[in-house]
Every structure is written in structure tokens, then in C-alpha cells.
C-alpha positions as CSV (number, residue, x, y, z in Angstrom):
1,M,17.3,41.3,-59.7
2,A,16.9,45.0,-61.2
3,K,18.7,46.0,-64.3
4,A,20.8,49.2,-63.6
5,K,19.6,51.9,-66.2
6,V,22.7,52.9,-68.4
7,S,22.9,56.2,-69.4
8,F,26.2,58.6,-71.1
9,V,27.0,62.1,-69.9
10,C,28.9,64.5,-71.7
11,T,31.7,65.7,-69.3
12,D,31.7,69.2,-70.2
13,C,28.4,70.1,-70.5
14,G,26.5,67.6,-68.8
15,A,24.0,66.4,-71.8
16,D,22.4,62.7,-71.2
17,Y,22.0,60.1,-73.9
18,S,20.8,56.8,-74.1
19,K,23.8,55.1,-76.1
20,W,27.7,56.1,-76.8
21,Q,28.7,58.3,-79.8
22,G,32.2,60.1,-80.8
23,Q,30.9,63.7,-80.2
24,C,28.4,65.8,-77.8
25,L,25.6,67.4,-79.8
26,S,25.0,69.9,-76.9
27,C,28.5,71.0,-77.0
28,H,30.1,69.5,-80.0
29,S,33.2,67.9,-78.0
30,W,34.7,65.0,-78.9
31,N,35.3,61.9,-76.8
32,T,33.5,63.7,-73.7
33,L,30.9,61.1,-73.5
34,K,31.3,58.8,-69.6
35,E,29.5,56.1,-68.7
36,F,27.0,56.7,-66.2
37,R,24.7,53.6,-64.1
38,E,22.1,53.8,-61.7
39,S,20.3,50.8,-60.5
40,A,16.8,50.6,-60.7
41,G,16.5,49.9,-56.4
42,S,17.7,53.1,-56.0
43,R,15.4,54.9,-58.8
44,G,12.4,53.5,-56.8
45,K,13.3,54.5,-53.1
46,Q,13.1,58.3,-52.3
47,R,16.7,59.4,-51.3
48,G,18.1,62.2,-49.1
49,G,14.7,62.1,-46.8
50,F,16.2,64.3,-44.2
51,T,14.9,64.8,-40.7
52,G,13.2,68.2,-40.7
53,Q,12.0,68.7,-44.5
54,T,8.8,69.9,-45.2
55,A,6.3,69.7,-48.1
56,A,6.8,72.2,-50.7
57,Q,4.2,75.5,-50.5
58,V,3.5,78.0,-53.6
59,Q,4.1,81.6,-52.5
60,S,4.6,84.9,-53.7
61,L,7.9,86.1,-54.1
62,A,7.1,89.2,-52.0
63,E,6.2,86.3,-49.3
64,V,9.6,84.7,-48.8
65,D,11.3,84.7,-46.0
66,L,14.7,86.1,-46.4
67,S,16.2,86.1,-42.6
68,D,17.8,82.7,-43.0
69,Q,20.2,84.3,-45.4
70,V,22.3,85.9,-43.0
71,R,25.8,85.8,-43.6
72,F,28.5,84.6,-41.2
73,S,32.3,85.5,-41.3
74,T,34.7,82.9,-42.2
75,G,37.1,84.1,-39.7
76,I,39.4,85.8,-42.6
77,Q,38.7,89.0,-44.5
78,E,39.8,87.6,-48.2
79,F,38.0,84.5,-48.2
80,D,35.1,86.5,-46.9
81,R,35.5,88.8,-49.7
82,V,35.4,86.1,-52.6
83,L,32.5,84.7,-51.0
84,G,30.2,88.0,-51.6
85,G,30.8,88.8,-47.9
86,G,30.8,85.7,-46.1
87,L,29.4,82.1,-45.6
88,V,25.7,82.1,-46.8
89,R,23.6,78.7,-44.6
90,G,22.8,76.2,-46.6
91,S,25.2,76.8,-49.4
92,V,27.2,74.8,-51.1
93,V,31.1,75.8,-51.9
94,L,33.2,73.9,-54.3
95,I,36.6,74.8,-53.8
96,G,39.4,73.4,-57.1
97,G,43.4,74.1,-57.2
98,N,46.5,72.3,-58.0
99,P,47.9,69.5,-55.9
100,G,49.5,71.5,-53.5
101,A,47.9,74.8,-53.6
102,G,46.8,74.9,-50.1
103,K,42.9,74.0,-50.7
104,S,43.1,71.5,-47.4
105,T,45.1,74.4,-45.5
106,L,42.7,77.2,-45.9
107,L,39.6,75.0,-45.4
108,L,41.7,73.6,-42.0
109,Q,42.5,76.8,-40.8
110,T,38.6,78.0,-41.7
111,M,37.2,75.6,-39.8
112,C,39.6,75.6,-36.8
113,L,38.8,79.1,-36.3
114,M,34.8,78.8,-37.1
115,A,34.4,76.2,-34.6
116,E,34.9,78.5,-32.1
117,Q,31.9,79.8,-32.8
118,V,29.8,77.4,-34.6
119,S,29.5,73.8,-34.5
120,A,32.0,72.1,-37.5
121,L,32.6,69.3,-38.9
122,Y,35.5,68.1,-41.2
123,V,35.0,65.4,-43.4
124,T,38.6,63.5,-44.5
125,G,38.6,61.0,-47.3
126,E,42.0,61.6,-49.1
127,E,44.0,61.8,-45.3
128,S,43.9,59.7,-42.0
129,L,42.8,62.2,-39.1
130,Q,46.4,61.6,-37.9
131,Q,47.8,63.2,-40.8
132,V,45.2,66.3,-40.7
133,G,46.0,66.6,-36.7
134,L,49.9,67.1,-37.3
135,R,49.2,70.0,-39.6
136,A,47.0,71.4,-37.7
137,N,49.5,71.2,-34.9
138,R,52.3,72.0,-37.1
139,L,50.1,75.3,-38.1
140,G,49.5,76.3,-34.6
141,L,45.8,76.0,-34.8
142,P,42.9,75.4,-32.1
143,T,41.6,72.1,-32.5
144,G,39.5,71.4,-29.3
145,Q,36.2,72.3,-31.1
146,L,36.7,70.7,-34.5
147,K,34.8,67.5,-35.0
148,M,36.7,65.2,-37.2
149,L,35.4,62.3,-39.6
150,S,37.4,60.0,-41.4
151,E,34.9,58.4,-44.2
152,T,34.0,58.0,-47.7
153,N,30.6,56.6,-48.0
154,I,28.2,59.7,-48.8
155,E,25.0,57.9,-46.7
156,T,27.0,57.1,-43.8
157,I,28.6,60.9,-43.8
158,C,25.0,62.1,-44.0
159,Q,23.2,60.0,-41.4
160,I,26.2,61.1,-39.0
161,A,26.1,64.5,-40.2
162,E,21.9,64.8,-39.4
163,T,23.0,63.6,-35.7
164,V,25.9,66.1,-35.2
165,M,24.0,68.9,-37.1
166,P,26.8,70.9,-37.8
167,K,26.7,75.0,-39.2
168,I,29.2,74.4,-41.4
169,M,31.0,71.0,-43.3
170,V,33.6,70.5,-45.2
171,V,34.2,67.1,-47.5
172,D,37.6,66.5,-48.7
173,S,37.5,65.6,-51.2
174,I,34.4,64.9,-53.8
175,Q,36.4,62.5,-55.8
176,V,36.9,60.2,-53.5
177,M,33.4,59.8,-52.1
178,H,30.9,57.5,-53.3
179,V,27.3,56.0,-53.2
180,A,26.7,52.3,-52.3
181,D,24.0,52.0,-55.2
182,V,26.0,53.4,-57.8
183,D,28.2,50.8,-59.8
184,S,31.1,52.7,-60.7
185,A,34.4,53.8,-59.3
186,P,35.0,56.5,-57.3
187,G,35.7,59.4,-59.1
188,S,34.0,58.6,-61.7
189,V,30.5,60.8,-63.7
190,S,28.6,58.2,-61.9
191,Q,30.0,59.0,-58.4
192,V,30.9,62.3,-58.3
193,R,27.5,63.6,-60.1
194,E,25.3,61.3,-57.1
195,S,27.8,62.3,-53.9
196,A,27.6,66.0,-55.1
197,A,23.5,65.7,-55.7
198,W,23.0,64.0,-51.5
199,L,25.4,66.5,-50.4
200,T,23.6,69.3,-52.0
201,R,20.5,68.3,-50.9
202,F,21.8,67.5,-47.0
203,A,22.9,71.2,-47.1
204,K,19.6,72.8,-48.5
205,Q,17.5,70.3,-46.4
206,S,19.4,70.9,-43.5
207,G,20.3,74.3,-43.6
208,T,24.3,73.3,-43.2
209,A,26.7,75.3,-45.2
210,V,29.3,72.8,-47.1
211,F,32.6,73.0,-48.1
212,L,33.5,70.8,-51.5
213,V,37.2,70.5,-52.6
214,G,37.5,69.3,-56.2
215,H,40.5,67.9,-58.0
216,V,41.7,69.8,-61.2
217,T,42.6,67.9,-64.6
218,K,46.6,68.9,-66.2
219,D,44.5,71.9,-68.3
220,G,43.4,73.5,-65.1
221,S,39.6,73.0,-65.2
222,L,37.8,71.1,-62.2
223,A,37.7,67.4,-62.6
224,G,34.3,65.8,-62.8
225,P,30.6,66.1,-65.1
226,K,30.0,69.8,-65.8
227,V,26.8,69.1,-63.7
228,L,28.9,69.6,-60.2
229,E,29.4,73.2,-61.4
230,H,25.7,73.8,-62.1
231,M,24.8,72.0,-58.9
232,I,26.5,74.4,-56.3
233,D,26.1,77.4,-55.3
234,C,29.4,78.8,-55.2
235,S,32.7,77.6,-57.0
236,I,36.1,79.2,-56.2
237,M,39.7,78.2,-57.8
238,L,43.0,78.7,-55.7
239,E,45.5,79.5,-57.9
240,S,49.2,79.6,-57.8
241,S,52.4,79.5,-60.3
242,G,55.2,76.8,-59.9
243,D,57.7,79.6,-58.2
244,S,55.5,82.0,-56.1
245,R,54.8,81.9,-52.3
246,F,51.8,83.7,-53.2
247,R,47.9,82.4,-53.8
248,T,45.2,84.0,-55.5
249,L,41.5,83.0,-54.9
250,R,39.1,83.8,-57.4
251,G,35.6,83.3,-57.6
252,I,34.1,82.2,-60.8
253,K,30.8,81.3,-59.7
254,N,29.0,83.1,-56.8
255,R,25.0,82.9,-56.5
256,F,25.1,85.4,-53.2
257,G,27.9,88.1,-54.5
258,A,29.9,89.4,-57.7
259,V,32.0,86.5,-59.5
260,N,35.6,87.6,-60.5
261,E,36.2,88.9,-57.0
262,L,40.3,88.1,-56.3
263,G,41.8,87.2,-52.9
264,V,45.5,87.0,-52.2
265,F,47.1,84.7,-49.5
266,A,50.4,84.0,-49.2
267,M,52.0,80.3,-47.9
268,L,53.6,80.6,-45.1
269,D,55.0,78.2,-42.5
270,T,52.0,78.8,-40.1
271,G,49.8,78.4,-43.0
272,M,47.9,80.9,-45.5
273,K,48.2,84.6,-44.5
274,E,45.5,86.8,-46.2
275,V,47.3,89.8,-47.7
276,K,45.1,92.7,-47.1
277,N,47.1,95.1,-49.8
278,P,48.0,93.1,-52.8
279,S,49.1,96.1,-54.8
280,S,51.6,96.2,-52.7
281,I,53.2,92.9,-53.5
282,F,52.4,93.2,-57.4
283,L,54.7,96.9,-57.0
284,N,58.3,95.8,-55.7
285,R,60.0,97.5,-58.4
286,G,63.8,98.9,-58.0
287,D,64.5,102.3,-57.7
288,T,66.1,103.1,-61.1
289,P,63.1,103.2,-64.0
290,S,63.7,100.6,-66.8
291,P,62.7,100.4,-70.1
292,G,59.3,98.2,-70.9
293,T,58.1,98.4,-67.4
294,L,54.9,100.3,-66.6
295,V,51.8,100.3,-63.6
296,T,48.2,99.7,-64.8
297,V,45.1,99.7,-62.8
298,I,42.8,96.7,-63.1
299,W,39.1,95.9,-61.6
300,E,39.1,92.8,-59.8
301,G,35.6,92.2,-58.5
302,T,34.6,94.8,-56.1
303,R,38.6,96.1,-56.1
304,P,41.0,97.7,-58.2
305,L,44.3,96.2,-58.1
306,L,47.6,97.9,-59.4
307,V,49.6,95.4,-61.7
308,E,53.4,95.9,-63.4
309,L,53.6,94.6,-67.0
310,Q,56.8,94.2,-68.2
311,A,57.7,94.4,-72.2
312,L,60.3,92.8,-73.9
313,V,61.3,93.7,-77.7
314,D,64.7,92.2,-79.3
315,D,65.0,91.8,-82.8
316,S,64.1,88.4,-84.3
317,A,66.7,85.8,-85.5
318,L,63.5,83.6,-86.5
319,G,61.6,84.2,-90.0
320,N,58.6,84.2,-88.0
321,P,59.2,86.4,-84.7
322,R,57.7,85.5,-81.8
323,R,54.6,86.6,-79.8
324,V,54.6,85.5,-76.1
325,A,52.6,86.7,-73.4
326,V,52.8,85.1,-69.3
327,G,49.6,86.1,-67.8
328,Y,47.8,88.1,-71.2
329,D,46.1,86.6,-73.9
330,G,48.4,86.2,-76.7
331,N,45.6,86.6,-79.4
332,R,44.6,89.9,-77.9
333,L,48.4,90.9,-77.9
334,A,48.6,90.2,-81.7
335,M,45.6,92.0,-82.2
336,L,47.4,95.6,-80.0
337,L,50.2,94.7,-81.8
338,A,48.4,95.7,-85.6
339,V,46.7,98.7,-84.1
340,L,50.3,99.7,-82.6
341,N,51.2,99.8,-86.5
342,R,48.1,100.7,-88.6
343,H,47.3,103.7,-86.2
344,G,50.8,104.3,-84.0
345,G,53.1,104.1,-87.5
346,I,55.3,101.5,-85.3
347,F,56.1,98.7,-86.7
348,T,56.9,95.1,-84.6
349,G,56.5,93.0,-87.7
350,D,60.3,91.6,-87.5
351,Q,60.7,91.9,-83.5
352,D,60.3,89.6,-81.0
353,V,57.6,90.9,-78.4
354,F,57.8,89.5,-74.8
355,L,54.7,90.5,-71.9
356,N,54.6,89.3,-68.3
357,I,52.6,90.2,-65.7
358,V,54.6,90.6,-62.6
359,G,53.5,88.5,-59.7
360,G,51.8,85.6,-61.1
361,V,48.7,87.3,-62.0
362,R,46.6,86.8,-64.9
363,V,45.3,90.0,-66.4
364,S,41.9,89.4,-68.7
365,E,40.3,93.1,-68.3
366,T,40.3,95.0,-71.5
367,A,41.9,98.1,-69.1
368,A,45.6,97.0,-69.7
369,D,45.3,97.4,-73.3
370,L,47.3,101.2,-73.2
371,A,49.8,100.6,-70.4
372,T,51.0,96.8,-72.7
373,L,51.5,99.3,-76.4
374,L,53.2,101.6,-73.9
375,A,55.2,99.4,-72.4
376,I,55.6,98.1,-75.8
377,V,56.8,100.9,-77.3
378,S,59.2,102.2,-74.3
379,S,61.2,98.6,-74.8
380,L,61.3,99.0,-78.6
381,R,62.7,103.3,-77.9
382,N,64.6,101.8,-75.0
383,R,63.4,104.5,-73.1
384,P,62.4,103.9,-69.1
385,I,59.1,105.4,-68.1
386,P,59.5,106.8,-64.5
387,H,57.9,105.4,-61.6
388,D,55.3,107.9,-60.9
389,V,53.2,106.9,-63.7
390,A,50.1,104.8,-63.9
391,V,47.7,104.0,-67.2
392,F,44.8,102.4,-68.1
393,G,42.4,102.5,-71.1
394,E,40.6,99.8,-73.6
395,V,42.3,100.3,-76.6
396,G,40.1,99.9,-80.2
397,L,40.7,98.7,-83.9
398,S,40.5,102.0,-84.7
399,G,43.3,103.2,-82.5
400,E,40.7,105.3,-80.4
401,I,41.4,105.0,-76.3
402,R,37.9,103.4,-74.8
403,P,36.5,104.1,-71.4
404,V,36.5,101.6,-68.7
405,P,34.6,101.2,-66.1
406,N,35.2,102.4,-62.2
407,G,37.2,105.2,-63.4
408,Q,37.4,107.5,-60.5
409,E,38.4,104.3,-58.1
410,R,40.8,103.7,-60.0
411,C,42.7,106.7,-59.8
412,R,42.1,106.9,-55.8
413,E,44.2,103.6,-56.0
414,A,46.8,104.7,-57.8
415,S,46.7,108.1,-56.1
416,K,46.9,106.0,-52.5
417,H,50.0,104.2,-54.0
418,G,51.7,107.3,-54.4
419,F,51.7,108.2,-58.4
420,K,51.6,111.7,-59.7
421,R,50.8,111.3,-63.5
422,I,48.2,108.9,-64.7
423,I,47.5,108.7,-68.1
424,L,43.6,107.7,-69.2
425,P,41.0,107.8,-71.3
426,R,38.9,111.4,-71.6
427,A,35.5,109.7,-70.6
428,N,37.0,108.4,-67.5
429,A,39.1,111.9,-66.6
430,P,37.6,113.0,-62.6
431,K,35.5,115.3,-62.4
432,A,37.4,116.8,-59.3
433,A,41.1,117.4,-59.3
434,I,42.9,114.9,-57.7
435,S,45.5,116.3,-55.0
436,G,49.2,115.9,-56.3
437,V,48.2,113.9,-59.3
438,T,48.4,115.1,-63.0
439,V,45.4,113.6,-64.8
440,V,46.4,113.3,-69.0
441,A,43.1,112.4,-70.7
442,I,43.5,111.4,-74.3
443,E,41.3,109.9,-77.4
444,T,43.4,108.5,-79.4
445,L,46.4,106.3,-79.8
446,Q,48.6,108.3,-81.1
447,Q,48.1,111.4,-78.5
448,A,49.2,108.7,-75.6
449,L,52.4,108.3,-77.8
450,E,52.9,112.3,-77.9
451,A,52.4,112.3,-74.5
452,C,55.3,110.0,-73.2
453,Q,57.5,111.7,-75.8
454,D,59.5,113.7,-73.2
455,W,59.6,111.1,-70.6
């Protein structure tokens, strides 16, 4: 009997080892090596010999035919935006998210819409065909053209797909799929790795665009080996907060477009509805200005986005004051408070500081630095900032206000939503005046604080 080859694969970086050890020498993570078994019979035979496979030929880069990389729309504009303008033929897209975020719902809507134009196959391994049909009927989706398959064996799925030859295929989910030659349970490192390799090879050789649904771990990262994210062409995450009806679709990796692109959806009784103007849902404020509330302009992918920051500064009853940030990096908040003390002359060492990004959005861009500090000062002094003021700019450790990319587009987005005054870095000041907008260009944190004294 053929002896199985045993290796140990790091789930964080994908490094292989011949024997188990406590620490991965590549990424220095502890207890991340998982057993990977591959039978000798499966190594000896050729895998993925799909119809239409041609011998490889050497050619110059200028001779590469780009005509087969034409994108086709998914029927949902926000989905197309995150994918980089549409779906590419032969690409493999991995979509992850927490349970109940709406991954299957979004893909079912997309497949039903695309099935009206091209051949589409939906492979479900977690749900029965009846469950998927009930969801489609509840959402009122057209179901006449979408082909369905309930199967978890990868070889069988590829054989059926080779016969049907769909233009687009969904596999829900990659964690329940298995390869017969791999001696381990579905969802293990071995099975996920081999299943993804089979599907990726099929997509490249047949030209079928494949969607893979992936589970996430308790810390929010994609489950399975890290090599899974290296195999696929595009990795996107469907994020949601526990009490919000809005969902954000964020691109993490994309070989055919920009990363960190953001799409916004609303979860309704009729399914996922795209929000074409996300800034409007994040700016639902009261009529009366309140201290600690300020709007900043961040850049997500290829477009600006207006978000509201809320800061609360209160006397601390503890020996060690708290620094709590929701939707913002806590370490950066602590650094900005040190800059405010050193270069702004405002001490918050005996105060509890709370910062919240409204709407469940997570801000990782440095353009929100200046708005964060001004919101904190507004709450500390109990002086509200007018509703028609927008602020953006990066704050350096020496108190200087540094420019941020796409300053002109940020100003136009703020003007479009009715903001009359914009505080920004001097290097981002628009060359031509914007009608109805007063631009306050500053160079230091002290100048920003002086500009807010009259409010």
C-alpha cells in the first residue's frame, strides 16, 4: 500500500516542515503547525487534467493576449466597485465574513441576476437545495436560469462543472469541501489547501470565474492555511457590527484592481441593497451641534467618504485614565494625545478619553488625525463645532499638519454635502476657489486650535 507523505504546514504563513515543532521559523508564530497528509497515489497521478488544457509556450510579454481579460458586471454596482470594475474571466474570488453577515445572500442575489445573462452554477455544501430555494423565493429573486448542485466532493464538482461549463460558479463553502485522496477531515489544513488548488486550477484552465465562500475565526481572520489567500486572485471581507443593518464589503487583495475598496450595503427583508451614497448614511446627525462631534473625509479605495467622529472627555475616577477607541486604532489615539499635550498645551492625562466612529466604519487612515484632536478639544472645553465644518489632515509628532492624498477630491465631496468651512493642511489647499466654501489652510496644530477659538 502506498505510504502517505506527512508534513506540517503553518496556518499563518503556509511554511512546510517535515516534523512538528512548537514555533514556525518563518513567521515566528507559536502552535500554528498543522498536520498535512498526501497519499503517494495522489502524488503520482496528474491532477486537474481538464478538457481544453493546452501545452505551455514561451512568449514575450508584448505578445500576451489581453482580450480574454474583459470584465463583466455582477449586476450590483457596489460589488463591481470592490472587484475593481467587474468580474474577470477565470478569476478566483474568496469572500469571508462572520456568520450571518450575508455572504450567501449576496452571492445568491448576484448569481440569480447573472444567470439571466450567462451560464451560472451554484454549488452548496452547507445547505440543502430546498433551503437555498426558500431563501431565493423569500427574496423574490429570478430562479429560472440558475443551475444548482449540492455536493462536497471536489472531483465530482469539477467533473460536473466541466460538463456544464458555466461562466461563473459559487462554492459555498470551501471549509466543507473535501478531496478523496487526502486523509483528513473537511475543514482541515490539508483539505482546504487541496480543495482550493483543484478549484483554482479548474478556473484558470476553463476560464470560469469562481467564488469561494470562506469561514472566519473568532478573531475575524479567514480560517484555513495562509496559502489559501495566496492562491486566489481576490480576497474580500463582508463586515458588519452586531446591531447595524449596514454591511461593508472591503477588498483585501485584488490582482485585477485596487485594494481597500469599500462597498456599502443595507440588509433588508428583500436581501442586500446597495448604498450608492455611503456618506449620507454616516452623516445622520441632529439639528443642534453637540460638543465632541466632528466630520472628517477619509479615502476608501477610489472615492472619498465622509464619516462622523464622536469624542467624549470626562474626569477619571481611576488612577489610570482609560483610552477607549471604537473603530479607531487605540495606539494612535494615545500618540495623538501626547502630541496634543506637548504641542497644543492641552493636558488630558487625568481624563478618560472615549472615541467612536459613527456607523460601524473602521478608520485606519491618518487623514483623520486632525479631526480626532479637534473633536477631543471640543468635548474637553464643552464647546460644539458647527455642523458646516469638515476637517482632515495628518498630525506629525512635532505638531506639524502633513498633507494627505487626493485633497481636491475630498474638498469637492465635502462641498457636495453642504459643508461651508474646511480645515485642511496648507499643501492640500485647492488652487481654485470652491464656490460657497471657506478653506482654512494650516501648517501646525497650534494654528488649528486658534482657528477653532471663535466657534
